[in-house]
N, C-alpha and C positions, 0 to 999 in steps of 0.2 A: 390248471391255472384259472380258466374261466369259472369253474365251480367255486373256487376260493373267493373270487371277486364277488360272485353272486351272494355268497354267504355273508361277506362283510357288508355289502350293501343292505341286505335284509336286516342285519343286526342294528345298523345305524338308523334304519328307518323305523323299526318297530319297537326297539328297546326304549322304555320311558326315560326321558332325559334326566329326571330327578335321580335315577340310580347312579348317574355319573357326575352329578354336581355336588360339590362340597357346600357345607352350610355357609362358608365364607363367601362363596360366589352368590348364593341366594340372598344373603344380607346386602351385599353390594348392589345386586340387581334391583332389589326392592327399594333401596334408598335412591338410586339413580333413576329408576323407571317409574316409581310411584310417589314416594314420600316428598322428594324435592319439588315435584310438579303439583302435588295436591295438598300438602300440609305445610303450614307456616312453622310448625314445631318439628320439622324434619331433623334438625340438629339434635334434638332431645332423643328422637328415635335412634339415630345413628350412634349417639353416645351410649345409650342403654344396651344396644345390641353388642357393641364392642366391649363394653365394660363387664357385662354379666353373661352374655351368651358365647361370644367368640373367645373370651378368656378361658372358658372351660370346654368348649366343643369345637374349637378351631381345627380344621382338617377332617372332621367327620363327614361322611357322606350323608346327604339328606335322607336317603332311604334307610340308613342305619339308626336313625334317631327314633326314640320311643317316648311315650308320655312321661315315664319315670325320669328321663334326663331333664326335662323342663320343670317337672314338679320339684326336683331337688334344688334347682336354681331358685324357683319361686319361694320355696320354704326357707331357704337360707337368707334370701334378701328380705323376706317378710318379717323376720324377727325384729329388725330395727326400722324397716321402711315398708309397712303393709300397703300403703297407697302406691308406692313406687313398684312394688312387686305385682300388684294387680294391673297397673298400667303396662308393665312389661308383658303380661299375658295378652293384653289387647294388641300390642305391637306384633307379637309373634303370631297370633291368630290371623291378623290382617296380612302379614307377610306370606303365610302359607296359602291363604285363600287367593291372594294376588298371584302367587307363584303358579297355582293351578291354571289360572286364566292365561298367564304369560307362557305356559308350557315348560316351566322350570321344575314343576312338581307333578307327578302323575295324577290324573283326575281321580283315580280310585284310592289314592293315598290318604289315609285318615288324618285329620288335623290333630297334631300331637298335643294341642292345648285342651282338647275336649276331655271333660271329666275331671279337670283340676279344680278343686274347690277354692274360691277366692277368699281372701281375708275380709272380715267384716269391716265396713267403712261407716264411720259416723260423721255426719256433717259438723264442721267446725263452727262454734258459736261465739268465739272470743272476739270482743271488741273493746274499745276504750270507754270506760264508764264515766259518768259525770263526776265521780270522786277522783278518778285518775286524770281527767282532762287538764286541770290546772297545772299539775306537775309535769305532764307531757309537754304542754305549750311553753312553760318556762324553760324546760330543758331544750326544746326545739329552737328557741330564740338564741341559745348559746352556741348553735352550730356555726362553725367558721366558714363552711362552704356555702356561699350565698345562694347559688343556684339550687343546691340540694335542699336548703332550708325552704326556699320558695316552692320547690317541687312537692315536698312533703305537705306543706300548707295547702297547696292546690288539690292534692289527693284527698285530704281531709275535708275540704270544702266542696268538692265537685263529685267525688265518688267514682272517678275514672279508674280504669286499669292502669297500672304503672307504665306499661309499654305505650298505651294510647297517649298518655301525657308526654312521655319522653320524645315521641315522634311528632308531637304537635308543633306547628310552625306559627309564627306571628301572622302570616297571611291567611291562616285558617280562622282567625277571629273576626267576627262581625260585631264591632263595637256598638253599633246602633241597636241591633237586635239582642245583644247579649248572648251570643251563641258561639260555639266552637265546633267546626266541622272536623270530625275525626276520620272520616273515610271508612274503609272496610274494617270492621272490628273483629274480635275473636269469634263471634258467632256468624261471621260472614256477611253481615248487613252494614250499610253505612249508618253513621250516627251524627246527628246534629245535637251536640250536648249543650244544655243550658248552662250559663255562667251566673252564679249568684252574685248579689251585690258585694259580698265580702270577697269573693274570688276576683271580681272586677277590680276592686281596690288593690288586691295583691298583685294582679297582673300589671297594673300601672306603675308599680315601684320596682319591677324586675328590670335590671339593666339590659338594654338591647345593643347589639353590635352589628355593624354593617357587613361583617364578614361571616355571620352565622345566622341562618334563617330560623333556627329552632328557639323555642321559648326557654327551655332548660338546656343551656349551653354546656358542652363538655370542654375538656382541656384542649382537645385537638381542634384546629380551625375548621369551621364548617360542620362540625359533628355535635350531636346531642350527648348529654351525659349518659354513660353506659348503664347506670343503675343507681338506685337509691337505697339499696340494702345496707351498705356499710354506714352511711350517715344516720340511717334510721336506727341501727343497732347502737350507735354511739348515743343517740338521743335517749333510747330506752335505758341505757346504763346510767346516764346522768339522772334520769327520772326515777330510777329504782323500780322499773316495771319489767315484768317477765312474761313469757309465753305470748308474745305478740309478734306478728309478721307484717310485712309491708302491705300485704293484701287485706289485712284486718282493718286498715283505714277505710277501705271500700265497704267492708262489713259494718264499720262504725256508722257510716252515713246511713245505710239501710236500717240499722237497728234504731238509731236516733229518730229517723223519720217515722218508723213504726210506733215508737213510744210517743211521738207527737200526734198520733192519731191519723196519719196518712194511710190511704188504702193500699192494700198489697199490689193492686194493679198499677197504681201510681208509682210505688217504690220500684217495681219491676221495670217501669218505663224510665225512671230516673237512672237506674243502673244498667239499662239496655240489656235486660235479660230476654232470652228468646221466648216469644209468645206465640202459641199455635193458632190463635184466633185470626180470622181473615182481616179484621180491622187493624191489626198491628201495624200494617204498612202506613196508615194515616198518622200514627204516633210520631213519625219522622218530622212532620210539620207542626205538631202541637207542642211547642216548647214553653209557652207562657206559664201553664199550670206547674210544669216541672221546675221552671225557674223560680216561681214563687215558693215552692216547697223547699228548694235548696237555699233560697234567701232566708227563710225562717230557720232552717238548720244552721246556716252560717251565723245568724244573730245569736243563737243559743251557744255556739262555740265561743264567739267573741265575748259573750256575757261572763264566761268563766276565765277570760284572759285578764291578767293583771293590767291595771289601768295604764301603766306606762308603756305597755306593749300594744295597745289597741290602735287601730287606724281609723281615720286618717290624721291623727294628731301630728302636727308639724314638729319635727325635732328642732332643738336649739342649734342654730348655726354658728360657725366660727368665721370671723373676718380678720383682716390684718390688724385692725385697731384693737381687737380683743385679745389677740394672741401674741403679737410682737411687743417687746418691752419698750417702755418710754422712760424718761428721766425719773419720773416719780414712781413708776411701777416696780413692784417687788418681784423678784424672780419666782417662777413657777416651782412649787414644791410638790414632789411626787407623793402619792398616797402611802401611808404607812404599811398598808397591806400590799405586799409585793406581788401577790397573785391576782390582784384586782385588774380588770380590763375595762377601759372606757370607750364608749362609742362617740366618735367625733364626726359631725356632719358639716358639710360645706355646700354652699351653692356654687355653681360652676364659675360664675363671675368673681365671687369672693376668693375661690381657690386660685384663679388666674392671677388676681392682684397680689395674692399672698406670695406665690412662688416668684413673682417679679419684684417683690419688695425685700426679700431676704433669701439666702441660699436654701435649697431644699434640705440639705443636711442639718441646718440650724432649726428649721421648722420641724423636721422629723424628730430631732432631739427633744424639743419642747413638748411634743405630743407623746413621746415614748413609742414611736414607730420606727421602722427601718426606712432609710432614704430610698431604698429600692422599691419598697411597698408603696411609698408616697408617689414615686415617679410612675409606677404602674397605674395608679389611680388616675394620674394626670393623662397618661397616654390613652386610657380607656375613655376618658371624657374628651379626648382630642384637645387637650390644653397644652400649648407649646411651652417648653422649658428653656431657660437661658442656656446658650451654648457655652462651650469651653472658652474661658478667658473673659467672660462677660463681667464678672465681679471685679476682676483685676483692672479692667478698663474703666469701670465706674470709680474705683478707688483712685485711679490716676487722674480723675477729673474729666475724662472723655464723655461726650454726650452720646449715649447709645440708646437707640429707640427699641422698646420691647417688640417682640413679634406679635402682630395683631391677633386677637382671638377670633377665630372663625365661628360660623354658626354651629350650634350644638348638633351632634349626630342625632339622627332620627330615633325616637324612642328612649333617649337617655332620661334616667330618673331625675326628678327635680333636685333631690338631695343626694350628694355623694358621701359615702360613709367609709370610714376606716377606723380600726380599733387600735388603741394604744394603751400604754401602762401609766400615763400621766394625765391628769385632768387639765383642761385648757383654762387659762386665766380669763375671768370675766364671763364664764359660761356655766351652765348648770348641767353637768353630765351625770349619768347614772351608772355607777360601776356594775359590771355584770355580776359580781359577787353578791351585791345587794339585790339585784333583780331576781336572782335565783332564790 
């Protein structure tokens, strides 16, 4: 018996741990022990390993794997996704190297990725051209999701990465200096992004809510929008553009700056590309030149924007006197084009007087909007609405005082907008069908 115990102890001590670990355990250990601690994109690594590696090799011992096993996965994936296949090789290589340091793979075990030929990668050069830009902007203005529309505009005007913009908060903006503090970016360095004049005007019209600190608000309270991919694809479909991705907006900024004669060093500075020079650290404070470059770029974009979409042209507002009928007024007639949509703009005080002058349902009917949508607009602007029974008491001759209008919430846009199917009497509205 003592000899048996000695033999067992010797095997446990000297046998390489990798011979007894399955690939499933190595993947899990890599994600928990390294990727989650070191990589912001660890979820992508976890998804790739589960989808492509564990789906075919689950249960296999690490010591039983050979290069041919990984090469087969790489070749199959690379037919449709060569970039993804090459990235998977990087993850597997890192996982095995980390496994040796962590004692999960024998030190003398060869990295099974070695020797696999990567698919050729060509840098993507697609961007929105000056010919395509007017169509793109007109299609973008028809996007119903206000925050998504503003977000795409800001990506086009500032050249930020999508996630950098989505995570940006109102408190990160320095309105006096015209900068946006991004914090740690993809390349691991903090960024003080310049805000062009066109981007500043765009930021001023984005609705702000006290319940959400983010610039690009999502549907959930206190959360930012999860992504801009879907509204971007809708915009491309309306514009008839193909082979464009959301990241190509960032490439569009760089391409247009290059065509405008800006230096490559300045373009890399604007887009926050990693620079090996020791002076790169000082670029964090030098925002004025980059801001001027982006302002010039924004002016070029706006020059191709249809006149009625340019800022800061004030929209035509609606008041109670222009919308509600009088004895001499004719009823509002809907447009013959049933698919036309009209943008109706209100100042907060005018909308408050309007909803206390006539029932919300009547106002909504005359604008061609839903009463629920109009009520939501009032709640967003913190405009009180008449309670149940208010109009009945008014008809009965009772004197009922309206609920006072409180101070506007911080950051609320000057103009409140809602879209309807009918034009408002006494105003000049531009149907979306004509704007396109």
